[in-house]
BAPAMAR-373238 format. One line per 5 residues: number of its first residue (from 0); for each residue x, y, z of C-alpha. Coordinates in steps of 0.2 Angstrom, whole numbers, plus 5000, padded with zeros to 4 digits. Example, Ala and Ser with C-alpha at 12.3 -4.5 7.8 and 13.67 -1.06 7.14 Angstrom:
2
0> 5062:4978:5039 | 5068:4995:5036
END
This chain:
451
0> 5001:4919:5204 | 5000:4901:5213 | 4988:4890:5204 | 4988:4878:5219 | 4974:4883:5231
5> 4974:4869:5243 | 4983:4867:5258 | 4993:4851:5262 | 4978:4842:5272 | 4967:4846:5257
10> 4979:4841:5244 | 4981:4824:5253 | 4962:4822:5255 | 4959:4826:5237 | 4973:4814:5232
15> 4966:4800:5242 | 4949:4803:5235 | 4953:4805:5216 | 4971:4800:5211 | 4975:4783:5204
20> 4992:4780:5209 | 5004:4768:5199 | 5015:4754:5208 | 5006:4759:5224 | 4997:4748:5237
25> 4981:4758:5235 | 4973:4750:5251 | 4987:4757:5262 | 4988:4774:5252 | 4969:4777:5257
30> 4976:4777:5275 | 4993:4785:5273 | 4991:4797:5258 | 5005:4805:5247 | 5021:4814:5252
35> 5017:4830:5242 | 5032:4838:5234 | 5031:4855:5227 | 5048:4862:5223 | 5065:4855:5218
40> 5083:4863:5216 | 5097:4853:5211 | 5097:4836:5220 | 5084:4841:5232 | 5065:4842:5232
45> 5054:4851:5245 | 5038:4845:5252 | 5021:4855:5254 | 5026:4858:5273 | 5043:4865:5269
50> 5055:4850:5272 | 5069:4847:5261 | 5075:4829:5254 | 5089:4824:5244 | 5081:4815:5230
55> 5091:4798:5229 | 5081:4792:5215 | 5081:4807:5203 | 5062:4807:5202 | 5061:4788:5194
60> 5079:4787:5187 | 5077:4802:5176 | 5081:4819:5183 | 5099:4818:5177 | 5102:4837:5177
65> 5094:4840:5193 | 5079:4852:5197 | 5076:4870:5194 | 5086:4871:5177 | 5079:4888:5170
70> 5085:4885:5153 | 5074:4870:5150 | 5059:4881:5157 | 5064:4894:5143 | 5066:4881:5130
75> 5048:4875:5132 | 5041:4893:5134 | 5049:4898:5118 | 5043:4882:5108 | 5026:4883:5115
80> 5024:4902:5110 | 5031:4898:5092 | 5022:4881:5087 | 5015:4871:5103 | 5011:4856:5093
85> 5012:4847:5076 | 5012:4828:5073 | 5026:4819:5062 | 5014:4808:5053 | 5013:4810:5034
90> 5030:4818:5032 | 5027:4833:5043 | 5041:4839:5054 | 5047:4854:5064 | 5065:4861:5067
95> 5066:4854:5085 | 5063:4835:5079 | 5074:4836:5065 | 5088:4844:5075 | 5085:4831:5089
100> 5087:4817:5077 | 5103:4823:5069 | 5109:4826:5088 | 5105:4808:5093 | 5114:4802:5076
105> 5129:4812:5083 | 5128:4804:5101 | 5124:4786:5093 | 5133:4787:5076 | 5129:4767:5073
110> 5110:4773:5070 | 5106:4782:5056 | 5087:4786:5060 | 5077:4790:5075 | 5057:4789:5080
115> 5052:4798:5096 | 5039:4793:5108 | 5033:4799:5125 | 5043:4787:5137 | 5052:4772:5139
120> 5038:4759:5138 | 5032:4767:5121 | 5050:4765:5115 | 5052:4747:5119 | 5035:4743:5111
125> 5042:4752:5096 | 5058:4743:5096 | 5050:4727:5097 | 5038:4730:5083 | 5051:4737:5071
130> 5062:4721:5075 | 5047:4710:5070 | 5044:4722:5055 | 5061:4721:5049 | 5061:4702:5049
135> 5044:4702:5040 | 5050:4713:5026 | 5066:4702:5025 | 5056:4687:5019 | 5056:4679:5036
140> 5040:4682:5045 | 5041:4667:5056 | 5055:4677:5066 | 5043:4685:5079 | 5050:4678:5096
145> 5059:4691:5108 | 5072:4685:5121 | 5073:4695:5137 | 5079:4690:5154 | 5073:4688:5172
150> 5073:4703:5183 | 5073:4714:5167 | 5061:4729:5165 | 5055:4736:5150 | 5038:4745:5153
155> 5020:4742:5157 | 5013:4743:5141 | 5008:4725:5135 | 5022:4721:5123 | 5036:4729:5134
160> 5027:4721:5149 | 5028:4703:5141 | 5048:4707:5139 | 5048:4713:5158 | 5056:4698:5168
165> 5048:4702:5185 | 5033:4693:5190 | 5026:4706:5201 | 5022:4716:5186 | 5013:4702:5176
170> 5002:4697:5191 | 4983:4698:5187 | 4985:4707:5171 | 4986:4692:5160 | 4986:4684:5147
175> 5001:4692:5140 | 5006:4692:5123 | 5015:4675:5117 | 5032:4674:5110 | 5042:4680:5124
180> 5057:4670:5131 | 5067:4674:5147 | 5086:4670:5152 | 5095:4672:5169 | 5099:4688:5175
185> 5118:4690:5175 | 5118:4692:5193 | 5132:4683:5201 | 5125:4686:5219 | 5109:4674:5215
190> 5114:4665:5199 | 5131:4660:5199 | 5133:4642:5206 | 5153:4645:5211 | 5161:4648:5195
195> 5174:4662:5191 | 5168:4677:5182 | 5174:4670:5166 | 5166:4653:5170 | 5149:4663:5174
200> 5149:4673:5158 | 5152:4656:5148 | 5137:4648:5157 | 5126:4663:5153 | 5132:4663:5135
205> 5128:4644:5134 | 5111:4646:5141 | 5107:4659:5127 | 5114:4647:5114 | 5104:4633:5121
210> 5089:4643:5121 | 5090:4649:5102 | 5094:4630:5096 | 5079:4624:5107 | 5066:4637:5100
215> 5075:4637:5083 | 5085:4653:5078 | 5073:4655:5062 | 5058:4659:5075 | 5068:4672:5085
220> 5067:4691:5080 | 5078:4700:5094 | 5085:4699:5111 | 5082:4715:5122 | 5092:4719:5137
225> 5097:4735:5147 | 5116:4738:5147 | 5113:4737:5167 | 5097:4730:5172 | 5089:4743:5182
230> 5071:4743:5190 | 5072:4724:5191 | 5086:4725:5204 | 5101:4735:5198 | 5112:4721:5189
235> 5128:4727:5182 | 5134:4713:5170 | 5150:4703:5174 | 5165:4708:5165 | 5165:4702:5146
240> 5147:4698:5146 | 5141:4708:5131 | 5156:4703:5121 | 5151:4684:5124 | 5131:4687:5120
245> 5133:4699:5104 | 5143:4686:5093 | 5129:4674:5097 | 5116:4684:5092 | 5126:4689:5076
250> 5129:4670:5073 | 5110:4666:5072 | 5105:4683:5065 | 5095:4689:5080 | 5093:4707:5081
255> 5100:4716:5098 | 5089:4729:5106 | 5098:4739:5119 | 5086:4746:5132 | 5095:4762:5137
260> 5079:4771:5146 | 5088:4771:5162 | 5106:4770:5157 | 5106:4783:5144 | 5112:4802:5145
265> 5126:4799:5157 | 5120:4788:5172 | 5133:4774:5169 | 5147:4786:5169 | 5147:4787:5150
270> 5134:4796:5138 | 5127:4777:5135 | 5128:4761:5143 | 5133:4753:5126 | 5150:4764:5128
275> 5153:4759:5145 | 5152:4741:5140 | 5160:4741:5123 | 5145:4735:5112 | 5133:4742:5099
280> 5115:4737:5096 | 5105:4735:5081 | 5090:4746:5090 | 5092:4757:5105 | 5077:4762:5115
285> 5080:4777:5126 | 5069:4791:5136 | 5071:4797:5155 | 5088:4806:5155 | 5084:4813:5136
290> 5074:4827:5145 | 5078:4824:5163 | 5060:4822:5167 | 5055:4840:5163 | 5044:4833:5149
295> 5039:4816:5143 | 5050:4810:5129 | 5057:4794:5122 | 5064:4787:5107 | 5071:4773:5096
300> 5087:4774:5085 | 5089:4761:5071 | 5104:4755:5061 | 5106:4760:5043 | 5102:4740:5038
305> 5086:4741:5047 | 5081:4758:5039 | 5085:4752:5022 | 5074:4737:5024 | 5059:4746:5032
310> 5059:4760:5019 | 5054:4748:5006 | 5046:4757:4991 | 5029:4748:4992 | 5026:4751:5011
315> 5020:4764:5023 | 5028:4763:5041 | 5012:4761:5050 | 5018:4766:5067 | 5019:4781:5078
320> 5010:4789:5092 | 5001:4807:5092 | 5015:4814:5102 | 5029:4806:5092 | 5042:4820:5090
325> 5033:4832:5100 | 5040:4850:5096 | 5040:4855:5114 | 5047:4840:5121 | 5061:4840:5107
330> 5066:4858:5111 | 5068:4854:5130 | 5078:4838:5125 | 5090:4848:5115 | 5094:4860:5129
335> 5095:4846:5141 | 5108:4837:5130 | 5118:4853:5130 | 5118:4854:5149 | 5124:4837:5150
340> 5138:4840:5137 | 5143:4856:5143 | 5144:4851:5162 | 5150:4834:5156 | 5139:4825:5168
345> 5144:4808:5165 | 5160:4813:5172 | 5152:4817:5189 | 5141:4802:5188 | 5157:4791:5185
350> 5166:4800:5200 | 5151:4802:5213 | 5146:4784:5208 | 5162:4777:5213 | 5161:4787:5229
355> 5143:4780:5232 | 5148:4762:5229 | 5163:4764:5241 | 5151:4771:5254 | 5138:4759:5252
360> 5150:4743:5254 | 5154:4749:5271 | 5135:4744:5274 | 5139:4726:5270 | 5146:4724:5288
365> 5127:4726:5292 | 5120:4707:5297 | 5105:4709:5286 | 5114:4717:5271 | 5118:4703:5257
370> 5125:4712:5242 | 5129:4730:5236 | 5131:4733:5218 | 5130:4746:5206 | 5137:4755:5190
375> 5139:4774:5190 | 5124:4783:5197 | 5114:4767:5199 | 5116:4756:5214 | 5106:4744:5226
380> 5108:4737:5244 | 5100:4721:5244 | 5094:4716:5261 | 5092:4698:5267 | 5084:4689:5282
385> 5100:4677:5283 | 5117:4682:5275 | 5123:4663:5273 | 5108:4656:5265 | 5103:4674:5256
390> 5085:4670:5261 | 5075:4686:5257 | 5063:4694:5270 | 5045:4687:5269 | 5035:4701:5260
395> 5022:4700:5273 | 5033:4708:5286 | 5033:4724:5275 | 5052:4728:5277 | 5051:4738:5260
400> 5037:4750:5267 | 5046:4752:5284 | 5063:4756:5274 | 5054:4769:5263 | 5045:4777:5278
405> 5060:4778:5289 | 5072:4784:5275 | 5060:4799:5271 | 5059:4802:5289 | 5079:4803:5289
410> 5077:4816:5274 | 5081:4805:5259 | 5069:4799:5245 | 5075:4781:5238 | 5066:4768:5229
415> 5063:4754:5243 | 5055:4738:5242 | 5057:4721:5251 | 5074:4718:5241 | 5082:4734:5249
420> 5086:4751:5242 | 5089:4757:5224 | 5098:4772:5223 | 5099:4783:5207 | 5102:4801:5211
425> 5103:4816:5199 | 5119:4816:5190 | 5123:4833:5199 | 5124:4827:5216 | 5138:4833:5226
430> 5151:4824:5237 | 5143:4829:5252 | 5126:4825:5247 | 5132:4806:5243 | 5139:4805:5261
435> 5123:4813:5269 | 5113:4800:5258 | 5122:4785:5263 | 5122:4790:5281 | 5103:4792:5282
440> 5102:4774:5273 | 5114:4768:5287 | 5102:4775:5300 | 5088:4768:5292 | 5094:4751:5292
445> 5099:4750:5310 | 5082:4757:5314 | 5072:4745:5304 | 5082:4729:5304 | 5093:4732:5320
450> 5111:4736:5321
END
């Protein structure tokens, strides 16, 4: 039986009347309404009028195994029928959360213990709190500041928002919590003053050390960073970046939080971005690809050193959420990870990612494409008004809105704003679908910005 009794026109009418959309121009939405999606299969989704699209953004960076995986549906059904919910407070546990914690240790062996959340923002909130808690229990309660980077995105909740280095997310939501510091993004296109790649890395490392010394290392709890910055503009770091950053953090006793919310579970061409870039964090946050978006789940892994400190005999660990370790979500995560491992989807991410980047670089000949960058199956085509000066388009021109509208008309869904296209398809995307996707984006550029 179909539970949806409204036709497309009625659905759009009810959406405009009652649904408050996130990250949306609400005034414009009252006029345009939503694109109503009703079905997915593989890398494609179908709207309520029957048209299929290549989902070039994997939902929101997260549908790694693609749509229509009946194994995940069955995992959820079986667990719901057996035991739909129990919390993990007060020492309670269910088999799925225990098995998932053990599985995460297998995947991230430098972490001994894991706590689960409902998504990325909660995971980063948890990571920040654990970092501060660790130093408080280490007799250094003054170590509270968090270093982040401009163009970083760590979530919408207040602590994660304060760590986010994208001003558009901050506007009119202040005051934000104090104690958050920002470094330059490792984006050579915008921030390299003409140095060699090693010189640019040295400049960024020096900026970090200068900030630490200026603020006082005794006041800084942690550095939080995505292995590849995602929602702020897809910024793969230059070669040797993390190898330059990590020793400085160790030198000044500053914890490293790796935000793997987007990069985790195969997207960078390895299971985790830390593997791709050859470093290990003290704390790792994750979400999105752990369930491929079929149900909400995230989590945090911590090192044995941190666990030993926070498991002091006289302390209760007073942090967690109602749905921490939700048994249905954990059961789906286990089935989802099994698919990723069985099909080695990180390999397809590496191979199709190389194809994607190669095809996208063909667009650099366009007069308004300033930069193409990416790693694995995450990429960005940055558009500019003027290539020579790298001048961005005036937001008032609504370039992002036009790019989004026209690309959908061409049969693809990607993330569009005035910066350009962000592309992050499911890890199951095929060679043919990559070509179709890029061809549609090329046509979109020509139609919106001229050939």
